[in-house]
C-alpha positions in Angstrom: 14.2 15.4 6.2 11.1 13.3 5.4 9.4 14.0 8.7 9.8 17.7 8.1 8.2 17.4 4.6 5.3 15.3 6.1 4.8 18.0 8.7 4.8 20.7 6.0 2.4 18.6 4.0 0.1 18.2 7.0 0.1 22.1 7.6 -1.0 22.6 4.0 -3.9 20.1 4.4 -5.0 21.8 7.6 -5.0 25.2 6.0 -7.0 23.8 3.0 -9.6 22.3 5.3 -10.1 25.5 7.4 -13.7 26.7 7.2 -14.8 23.7 5.1 -17.9 21.7 5.9 -16.6 18.2 5.8 -19.1 15.4 5.4 -19.1 12.5 7.9 -16.7 10.3 6.0 -17.7 6.9 7.3 -21.2 7.6 6.1 -20.1 8.4 2.5 -19.8 5.4 0.1 -17.4 7.4 -2.0 -14.9 7.6 0.8 -14.9 3.8 1.0 -14.3 3.5 -2.7 -11.4 6.2 -2.5 -9.2 4.1 -0.2 -7.1 1.0 -1.0 -7.1 -1.8 1.6 -3.6 -0.6 2.7 -4.9 3.0 3.3 -8.0 1.7 5.2 -5.7 -0.1 7.5 -3.8 3.2 8.2 -6.9 5.0 9.1 -8.8 2.1 10.7 -8.3 3.5 14.3 -9.9 6.9 13.4 -12.7 5.2 11.4 -13.6 2.9 14.4 -13.5 5.9 16.8 -15.8 8.0 14.6 -18.3 5.0 14.1 -18.4 4.6 17.8 -19.3 8.1 18.4 -21.9 8.1 15.8 -23.4 4.9 17.3 -23.4 6.5 20.7 -25.2 9.6 19.2 -27.8 7.4 17.8 -28.2 5.4 21.1 -28.5 8.6 23.2 -31.0 10.0 20.7 -33.2 7.0 20.9 -32.9 7.0 24.7 -33.9 10.6 24.8 -37.1 9.8 22.7 -38.0 6.8 25.0 -37.4 8.8 28.2 -39.7 11.6 26.8 -42.3 9.2 25.9 -42.2 7.6 29.4 -42.3 11.1 31.1 -45.3 12.1 29.0 -47.1 8.9 29.9 -46.3 9.3 33.7 -47.5 13.1 33.5 -50.8 12.0 31.8 -51.2 9.3 34.5 -50.7 12.0 37.2 -53.4 14.3 35.7 -55.8 11.5 35.5 -55.1 10.3 39.1 -55.4 13.8 40.5 -58.8 14.2 38.9 -59.9 10.9 40.4 -58.4 11.4 43.8 -59.9 14.7 44.6 -59.4 15.5 48.4 -58.5 12.0 49.4 -54.7 12.4 50.3 -54.3 8.9 51.7 -55.9 7.0 48.9 -54.0 4.6 46.7 -54.2 7.1 43.8 -52.4 9.7 46.0 -49.6 7.2 46.6 -49.5 6.4 42.9 -49.2 10.1 42.1 -46.3 10.5 44.4 -44.6 7.5 42.9 -45.1 8.9 39.3 -43.8 12.2 40.4 -40.6 10.6 41.6 -40.3 8.8 38.3 -40.8 11.9 36.5 -37.9 13.5 38.4 -35.7 10.5 37.5 -36.7 11.0 33.8 -35.7 14.6 34.1 -32.3 13.7 35.6 -31.7 11.0 32.9 -32.9 13.5 30.2 -30.4 16.2 31.4 -27.5 13.8 31.5 -28.2 12.4 27.9 -28.9 15.8 26.4 -25.6 17.2 28.0 -23.8 14.2 26.2 -25.7 15.0 23.0 -24.6 18.6 23.1 -20.9 17.6 23.4 -21.0 14.7 20.9 -21.2 17.0 17.7 -18.0 18.7 18.6 -16.3 15.3 19.3 -17.6 13.8 16.0 -16.3 16.8 14.0 -12.9 16.7 15.6 -12.4 12.9 14.9 -13.9 13.4 11.3 -11.4 16.2 10.8 -8.5 14.1 11.9 -9.8 11.2 9.6 -10.0 13.5 6.8 -6.3 14.6 7.3 -5.3 11.0 7.5 -7.3 10.3 4.3 -5.5 13.1 2.5 -2.2 11.9 3.6 -3.1 8.4 2.1 -4.4 9.8 -1.1 -1.3 12.1 -1.4 1.0 9.0 -0.9 -1.1 6.9 -3.5 -1.0 9.7 -6.0 2.7 10.1 -5.6 3.2 6.4 -6.0 1.1 6.3 -9.0 2.9 9.3 -10.6 6.2 7.4 -10.3 4.5 4.4 -11.8 3.0 6.3 -14.6 6.4 7.8 -15.4 8.1 4.5 -15.5 5.3 2.9 -17.7 5.5 6.0 -20.0 9.2 5.6 -20.3 8.8 1.8 -21.1 6.1 2.5 -23.6 8.4 5.1 -25.3 11.2 2.7 -25.4 9.1 -0.1 -26.8 7.7 2.3 -29.4 11.3 3.2 -30.6 12.3 -0.4 -30.7 9.0 -1.4 -32.5 9.6 1.3 -35.1 13.2 0.0 -35.6 12.0 -3.6 -36.1 9.2 -2.6 -38.5 11.8 -0.6 -40.6 14.2 -3.6 -40.4 11.3 -6.0 -41.5 10.4 -3.7 -44.5 14.1 -3.5 -45.5 14.4 -7.3 -45.5 11.1 -7.8 -47.5 12.3 -5.3 -50.0 15.7 -6.9 -50.3 14.1 -10.4 -50.7 11.7 -9.0 -53.4 14.6 -7.3 -55.2 16.7 -10.7 -55.1 13.9 -12.7 -56.4 13.1 -10.3 -59.2 16.7 -10.3 -60.3 17.1 -14.0 -60.1 13.8 -14.5 -62.0 15.2 -12.0 -64.8 18.5 -13.8 -65.0 17.6 -17.5 -64.7 14.1 -17.5 -66.1 11.0 -19.2 -65.1 12.2 -22.9 -64.9 15.3 -22.3 -62.9 13.7 -19.9 -60.4 11.1 -22.4 -59.4 13.3 -23.5 -56.4 13.4 -20.0 -55.3 9.7 -19.7 -55.7 9.0 -22.6 -53.4 11.5 -21.4 -50.7 10.3 -17.8 -50.9 6.6 -18.8 -50.7 7.3 -21.2 -47.9 8.9 -18.4 -45.8 6.1 -15.9 -46.6 3.6 -18.5 -45.3 5.5 -18.8 -42.1 5.4 -15.1 -41.5 1.6 -14.7 -42.3 
């Protein structure tokens, strides 16, 4: 029964996320503050997978920039060498030109491979990020359910304490009023001198309660 409820809950979450632009969770400081240590351990696998994809994306992007810089440098060298070589096909410059052309072809192949990966990575990142959001929602839902039970229990305890506190305050007032009435009566009956012993005892008890 529990697995069925969890499945229904996941379906609700999936429908809620449809069409929504989800920020990259591991790049959001609020996401880290949202989860408890226990919740982080539950989603650590997806968190690591997402971070690995982001690192790969950054690495490939930097490699593409480096390859483009190298290719541009090689192309500039070719242009310069062609101008210098003229009709001398067997010169050292001609051999250098051919070598640079070969390196440019290698650059093109490397660029194609990395750009193909970069085209696929956003889809992979979005998919893992989506799964991480679902797992996060599961954790948050469980936390809120647990907190709701705790809030109810504490609320019940507070209510009971308030009732008990009210009863004890009423009892305290009744005892104080009773003592005051007794003291007043004894004072009226026995007078000032005889009542001194009651004065001493009563005042002593009041000091203890203050």
